C-alpha angles and dihedrals in degrees: 000000000000119000124221093243097055117124107240127153090280096057091048091052093052091051090050091050092047088067090062111079123208088239090060091051093051093048088051093052091045091050091051093049092050092047091050092049092047091046089052094052108187097350114100118244116221123229086235091056090051089050089052087054091060102266104137095197109018096173091060092047090050088050089051092051089052090053088051091057105264116137109229121190119208113214115211129184121184089352094304128114110247098176149294133268137176111273120211115341121010092232128083119259108256094224093058090079094058092049093058095076106102114216100329 
């Protein structure tokens, strides 16, 4: 009879995953998107291309980058989103971090 506290492969994997914080995963995804946008230069990067690079929900990551102060330019042609690119400097605006405080 197996007890619920035994250490099997499932238990070990759970402990390994517990060491990776949600914030670490978010930072890693944001870094991947910023790198892809920087590498593309002025060329817009489609959301499909970002998904192919391993970003599961690129629209959410782009929103997170905007909250962090990055200026993201959405490129449209004939009313459809073609892709996104970094607008202006490739670094976040310093005042964006101060605006993130909600009502305090």
